[in-house]
N, C-alpha and C positions, 0 to 999 in steps of 0.2 A: 504493500500500500504506500509506504514511504517513498519507494523507488518510483512509483507511478506519479506521485505528487511532484517529486523533483523533476521528472521528465516533462510533466505538464508545464511547470513554471519555466523550465528551460525553453520549451517550445514557444510560449507566448512572449517571453522576452526576446527570443530570436526574431519573432514577427515584428516586434516594436523596433528592433535594430535595423530592419530592412528599410531602406529609403524608398522614395517614390521611384518607380520606373518611369521613363519618359512617357508622358501622356496618360499615366494611370495613377489612381489614388491607392493608398494603402487599404488593404482589406479590413473591414470592421470585424471585430471579434465579439461574439455574444457575451462573453465573460466581462469584457471591458464595458460594454453597454449596460450590463446589469450593475456593475460597480458605480457607473455614473448616475444611473437612476436612483441608486440607494443612497449616495452621498452628496448629490448636487445641492440639496437644501442646506446641508451642513457647510459646504464650501461657500455658498451665498451668505450664510450668516457670518462666517469668518470675514468675508469681504466687507460686509457692513460694519463690523466692529473694528477690524484691523487694517482695512484699506489695502488688502492684498487681492489681486484679481482672482475670482473664483475659478477661472479657466486655468490659471497657473497652479492653484492648490489641487485641483482635480487631476491635472496632467502629472504633477509630481507624485500624487498618491498612486495613480495608475502605474507610473514608471518605477517608482521605488518599491512598491509592494507587489508588483505583478498582478494588479487588480485584486489585491487582498489575499493572494495565494502564497506569498512568500512566507518563509519560516518566521521572520520577525513580525509579520502581520498576524499570522495565525497564533503564535505562541505568546506574543507580547503586545498585540494591538498597535505595533509601531508601523505606521503606513508611510513614513517619510525618511526612514533610514537614519534617524537622528542618533548620534552617539552620545555617550554619557556626559562627557566634558566634566571639568572639575566641580562645577556648581551643582551637578545633579545629585539629588538625595532620594530619588524614587527607586522603583524596581529595576533590575538589570537582567540582561540576557547576553550571552557571549556568542559571537558569530564571526566567521572568517570574512574579511572584506579586503581593504588595502593591505592589512596585516592579519596574522592568525589570531583567533580568539579575541577580537576587539569587543569592547563593552558598548552595548546599545541600550537605550531606554525602553522600559516597558510601561504600559498604561492599563488601567482597569477597564477603560472603554475606548472605542475608536474616536469618540468625540474628544476625549482628553488628548489623544494623539494629534488631532486636527488643531486644537487650541494651542498645544505646545509648539506645533510647527509655526503657527502665526506669531507666537511669542518669541520663538527662536530667531525668526527673521527680524522682528521689530526691535528686539532688545540689543542687537549687536551692531556696533557702529559701522562695520565694514559692509553692511547691507543698506546703509542709510541712503545711498544714492538711488536705490530702487524706488524709494517712496517719493522721489522728486519727479518720477516718470508719470505720464498719463496712465491712469488706471486701466484704460482700455487698450493700451499698447502692449499686448501680450508678447509680441516678438522681442521688444527691447527688455521686457521683464525676464523672458526666458534666457536670452543671451547675457543679461546682466547677472543673473544667478550663477551662470557658468563663470563669468569673468571674476566675480567676487568669491569664488572658491567653494560653492555649495557642494560640487561634485568634482572628482578628478577626471571624469570622462570628458575628453575634448569636444565631443559631439553632443554633450548634454543639452545645450540650448536648442540645437536643431531637433533633437528627439522630442523635446517638450512642444515645440512649434508644430511638429508633425502630428503629434497626438491631438493638439488643440484643433487643428484644421481638419483632421480626419473625422473626429467625433463632434465637430462644431461646438466645442466647449466655450468659445468666445460669446455665445449667445447668453450664457449665464452671467456674464459680466454686466449686461445691460439691465441692472436693477435700479430702482429709484432710491434716491437719497445717498448716493455714493459720490464723494468728493475726494480730491487728491489729499493724501495724508500729510500732515505737517510733521517736520522732523522732530523726533524724540517724543511725539505724542503717543500715549498708550503703551509706553515701553514696559516690559515685564518688570515687576517690582518685588523686592525682598523686603519684608518689614523689619525695621530695627526695633529691638525691645528696649524702649525708653521708659524709665520710671515716671510716675505721676509727679507733676511739678507742685511745689509748695506755694503758699500764699504770697511769698515774697516775689514770685515770678508769675503773678496772675495774668499779666499782659500777654504771656506766651503759653499759658496753660493749654494743654491739649494740642500743642504744635507737634503732633507725632510725625516723624520723618519717614519717608519711604525711600529705600535705597535701590538704585539701579546698578548694573554691572557692565563694564566694557573692558576689554583687554585684560580680564582677570582682576580688575580693580573696582572697588565699590565707590559710588559717587551719588550725590543728590543733585537735584535741580533747584536753584534758588527761587524764592518767592519774591514778589514785588517789593516787600518791605524788609528783606533779609539783610543781614550783615554777617561777616565772618565770626564776630563775637557771639551772635545768637546761635549760629550753626555749631560752633565749637561747644557751646553750652548744651545744646540739644543732643549732640553726639557724645557728650561726656569726654571730650578730649581737650588738650591744651591748645589755646589759640595759636601759639608759636608754631606748634607742629602742623596745624591745619594750613597756616600760611605757607610754611615750607613745602608741604605737599603740592600746593597749587602755585608755587613760584610767584607769590605776590607779597606786598607789604600790607600792613593793616589799613593804610590809606586807600587801598584799592576799593572802588565802589562796585557792588554787585548789581546786576540787572536781573529782571525776571527771566527765568529759564537758563541762566548761566550755570555751567557745570562746576561743581565743587567736589573735589576728590577727598575721600576719607582715608586714602592710603597713598603710598609713594607711587608716582608715575613711573613708567618703564622707558627703556631706551629706544624702543620702536613700537609700532602698532602691532596689533594681533594679526594672526595669519588671515589672509583674505586679499582684499585690494591692497596693493603695495604702493600706490601713488594717490595723490590728491590733486584735483584741479581747483585752483584758487578761484573763489567767487568774489563778486563785487563787495568791497568793504571788509573782507576777511583779513585778519592779522595773523602773523605766525603764532602768536600766543593762542588765539582762538582755535587754530588748527591743532596745536599741541594738546589743548584741552579736549577737542573732539575725539582724538585718537588715544588719549590717555598716555601720552609720551612726553618726555622732557623736552623743553624748548630748545635747549642746547643740542639735543640729538638731531633736531630738524636742520639746524645750521651745519652740523657735522656731516650728516648723511648727504646733504646737497651741496657741501663745500661752499657755503654762503658766507659773504662778508657781513659783519654786524650792522652795516649801514644799508643792507638790502631791504627794499620795500616791496612786498608781494603785489603783483598786478593780476587782474582777472585773466584767467586762461593759462597762467603759469602752472607747470606740472612739477610737483614736489614729491620726492620719495618720502614715504613714511615707514618703510621697512626695507631692510637689506635684501 
């Protein structure tokens, strides 16, 4: 029985890997159509909440799970091939992938897998460029996922596009109330356990912080009326250390949505996109905060002089 299942999965993945022949479309598989019918509403809900095209979610689910027939999908409800990573505290299953016996996440339900997939994309800074794309531009989303390192397969983007067009998955993107997602909105959050404040701090009572993660570093986003003093108090850490982590002095003024790191930044960005295209008004410091890397590392990686002023369109290395 197990041999039959393995042969079946191998067959359907082989079909997916076959490109279009000239003038012909890929043959539709009943198992793939059943999967789409079963999970399309779930993908649409993910699009409404996280602003990831439903077509992309469905195509990745089909490709990564073999339409729900892979071992990871059957044993662990993992439909997107997401590996454990350092921050994962849930169930685990081990499976040969790029290396032998790699750790993959498991979920109680398929819906948990879909939600974690959305969170996985939205909480990591090296996918942030995807959320600046038109939500209906599935081709750029597909190739963007490949470029940012979601999979090692060099034809990953093309396979997603092929699935979307063969099964007309783009029609599920056309739902009401969908707008382009703003950067860092709805990022997955880990709650910090902060004690109740006493009466002497009534003005900030119940200012419970929510912690995000990028490049393996915890950070928060500042509120409109925040200061480093308030954040240091909330986080239970010394102001001097917080300022050092963020490479600023106490005179530095925070703006709403500024990134404030609670741990030391690293020498380079996390694995994924290795370069950054400078946008209008961006400073090198803002870029260093975006990727959770030290400012001096950007100068060193790009062999920049300290009088350098970034210009829109400049391409900077953020990883060796």
